[in-house]
C-alpha positions as CSV (number, residue, x, y, z in Angstrom):
1,X,136.0,6.9,32.8
2,X,136.8,6.0,29.5
3,X,134.1,4.5,27.4
4,X,135.0,0.7,26.3
5,X,131.6,-0.2,24.5
6,X,133.7,-1.7,21.3
7,X,136.5,-3.1,23.2
8,X,138.2,0.3,22.1
9,X,138.8,3.1,24.8
10,X,137.6,6.6,23.7
11,X,139.6,9.4,24.6
12,X,137.6,11.8,27.0
13,X,137.7,15.5,25.6
14,X,138.1,17.9,28.7
15,X,136.1,20.6,29.7
16,X,137.1,24.2,29.1
17,X,137.9,25.8,32.2
18,X,135.3,28.9,33.3
19,X,137.3,32.2,33.2
20,X,136.9,33.6,36.8
21,X,138.8,36.8,36.4
22,X,137.3,40.0,37.2
23,X,137.9,41.3,34.0
24,X,135.4,38.7,32.4
25,X,132.6,39.9,34.1
26,X,132.1,43.5,33.2
27,X,128.5,44.5,35.4
28,X,130.1,42.5,38.3
29,X,133.7,43.7,38.6
30,X,135.9,41.7,41.2
31,X,136.5,43.4,44.5
32,X,140.1,44.2,43.7
33,X,139.3,45.8,40.5
34,X,136.4,48.3,42.2
35,X,139.5,48.6,44.7
36,X,141.7,49.7,42.0
37,X,139.3,52.4,40.4
38,X,138.4,54.2,43.5
39,X,142.3,54.2,44.7
40,X,142.3,55.9,41.1
41,X,140.1,58.3,41.5
42,X,140.9,59.7,45.4
43,X,144.6,60.0,43.9
44,X,143.6,62.4,40.9
45,X,141.7,64.3,43.5
46,X,144.3,64.9,45.7
47,X,146.8,65.9,42.8
48,X,143.8,68.2,41.6
49,X,143.7,69.7,45.3
50,X,147.3,69.9,45.4
51,X,147.5,71.7,42.2
52,X,144.8,74.0,43.1
53,X,146.5,75.4,46.1
54,X,149.9,75.0,44.8
55,X,148.7,77.6,41.9
56,X,147.0,79.6,44.9
57,X,150.5,79.9,46.9
58,X,152.2,81.3,43.2
59,X,149.5,83.7,42.5
60,X,149.4,84.7,46.6
61,X,153.3,85.3,46.0
62,X,152.9,87.0,42.7
63,X,149.9,89.3,44.2
64,X,152.5,90.5,47.2
65,X,155.5,90.9,45.4
66,X,153.6,93.1,42.7
67,X,151.9,95.0,45.6
68,X,155.3,95.5,47.0
69,X,156.6,96.6,43.6
70,X,154.0,99.3,43.5
71,X,154.5,100.8,46.8
72,X,157.8,101.0,46.6
73,X,157.8,102.5,43.4
74,X,155.2,104.8,43.9
75,X,157.1,106.0,47.2
76,X,160.1,106.8,45.3
77,X,159.9,110.6,45.2
78,X,162.9,112.1,46.8
79,X,162.6,115.4,44.4
80,X,165.6,117.2,42.6
81,X,165.9,114.2,39.6
82,X,165.1,111.4,42.2
83,X,161.5,111.1,41.4
84,X,160.2,107.9,39.5
85,X,158.1,109.5,37.6
86,X,161.0,111.3,35.7
87,X,161.6,108.3,34.2
88,X,159.8,106.4,31.6
89,X,161.1,103.0,32.7
90,X,160.2,103.4,36.2
91,X,156.9,104.5,35.1
92,X,156.4,101.5,32.8
93,X,157.6,99.4,36.0
94,X,154.2,101.3,38.4
95,X,152.1,100.4,35.6
96,X,153.0,96.9,35.2
97,X,153.0,96.6,39.3
98,X,149.4,97.9,39.3
99,X,148.4,95.3,36.4
100,X,149.9,92.5,38.3
101,X,148.4,93.7,41.2
102,X,144.7,93.5,39.9
103,X,145.1,90.3,37.9
104,X,146.5,88.2,40.7
105,X,144.5,90.0,43.2
106,X,141.0,88.8,41.4
107,X,142.5,85.1,40.6
108,X,143.4,85.0,44.2
109,X,139.9,86.3,45.6
110,X,138.4,83.5,43.2
111,X,140.5,80.8,44.0
112,X,140.0,81.1,47.7
113,X,136.3,81.6,47.2
114,X,136.5,78.1,45.2
115,X,138.7,76.4,47.8
116,X,136.3,77.8,50.7
117,X,133.1,77.2,49.2
118,X,134.0,73.6,47.4
119,X,132.5,74.9,44.0
120,X,134.3,76.2,41.0
121,X,133.1,79.8,40.3
122,X,132.3,79.8,36.6
123,X,131.7,75.7,36.7
124,X,129.5,76.2,33.7
125,X,132.5,77.3,31.8
126,X,135.3,75.4,33.0
127,X,136.9,75.4,29.5
128,X,137.0,79.2,29.1
129,X,138.4,79.7,32.7
130,X,141.1,77.5,32.0
131,X,141.7,79.1,28.6
132,X,141.9,82.7,30.8
133,X,144.0,81.0,33.4
134,X,146.5,80.1,31.0
135,X,146.8,83.3,28.9
136,X,146.4,85.6,31.6
137,X,149.3,84.3,33.4
138,X,151.6,84.2,30.3
139,X,150.5,88.0,29.8
140,X,151.1,89.2,32.7
141,X,154.1,87.3,33.3
142,X,155.9,88.7,30.3
143,X,155.1,92.1,30.8
144,X,156.4,91.8,34.5
145,X,159.4,90.5,33.0
146,X,159.9,93.3,30.2
147,X,158.9,96.2,32.7
148,X,161.8,94.7,35.1
149,X,164.3,94.0,32.5
150,X,163.6,97.9,30.7
151,X,164.5,99.3,34.2
152,X,167.6,97.3,35.1
153,X,169.8,99.4,32.8
154,X,168.9,103.1,34.0
155,X,169.3,101.5,37.4
156,X,172.9,100.9,36.6
157,X,173.8,104.0,35.0
158,X,172.1,106.0,37.8
159,X,174.1,103.9,40.4
160,X,177.2,104.9,38.6
161,X,176.9,108.6,39.5
162,X,175.1,108.1,42.9
163,X,174.4,105.4,44.7
164,X,171.8,106.5,47.0
165,X,167.9,105.4,48.8
166,X,166.6,106.7,45.1
167,X,168.6,103.9,43.4
168,X,168.2,101.3,45.9
169,X,164.2,101.9,46.0
170,X,164.2,101.4,42.3
171,X,166.1,98.1,42.6
172,X,163.9,96.6,45.1
173,X,161.1,97.5,43.3
174,X,162.6,95.9,40.5
175,X,163.9,92.7,42.2
176,X,160.3,92.2,43.4
177,X,158.9,92.5,39.7
178,X,161.2,89.7,39.1
179,X,160.1,87.2,42.0
180,X,156.7,88.2,40.7
181,X,157.4,87.0,37.3
182,X,158.5,83.9,38.4
183,X,155.6,83.1,40.5
184,X,153.4,83.9,37.7
185,X,155.5,81.9,35.0
186,X,155.1,78.6,37.3
187,X,151.7,79.6,37.8
188,X,151.1,79.7,33.9
189,X,152.9,75.9,34.0
190,X,150.6,74.6,36.4
191,X,147.5,76.4,34.5
192,X,148.6,74.9,30.9
193,X,148.9,71.4,33.1
194,X,145.4,72.3,33.4
195,X,144.3,72.9,30.3
196,X,146.3,70.2,28.4
197,X,144.2,67.8,30.7
198,X,141.1,69.6,30.5
199,X,137.8,66.8,30.5
200,X,135.2,67.9,27.4
201,X,132.2,66.0,29.2
């Protein structure tokens, strides 16, 4: 009600409205803000779980393909110039298949252990593990593509003279190494994403 003491009306001063939004009170956030934070955390956990399973699946594919390449090439001995150990390129394919099988086998074992127990094998050195995963996937992927690419011209030359079980087996082993390369190349992308989003707390 206006004040009319001196016969003149004095204007009333409006009182400011008190802000009641959830952003104003840090200690007591609104329920909507709490729900959004929880849903963000759950979404991040789901993405992390999906990333781990995808990485395990890709390394599993790499392990299977590397083992197949190793077995096919090691058994590719038919005598009379049809033996893998007579060609340097095929020996290189076999050596990289063995290396890739060992690397992917160890990685698959570690990841299966982590998924089954719910704990990281090297939780105290999480940043170092992310770096090893990234560079390990890259190095093995490059070696796989290098070995497979070096053996393709030799196989083509041998097929020009005679297309037989020896060249077919060689081509199969090379194909498996190409598949293992693609699997580990994709795994390297996931490892790089993990490394880029690594927390240092």
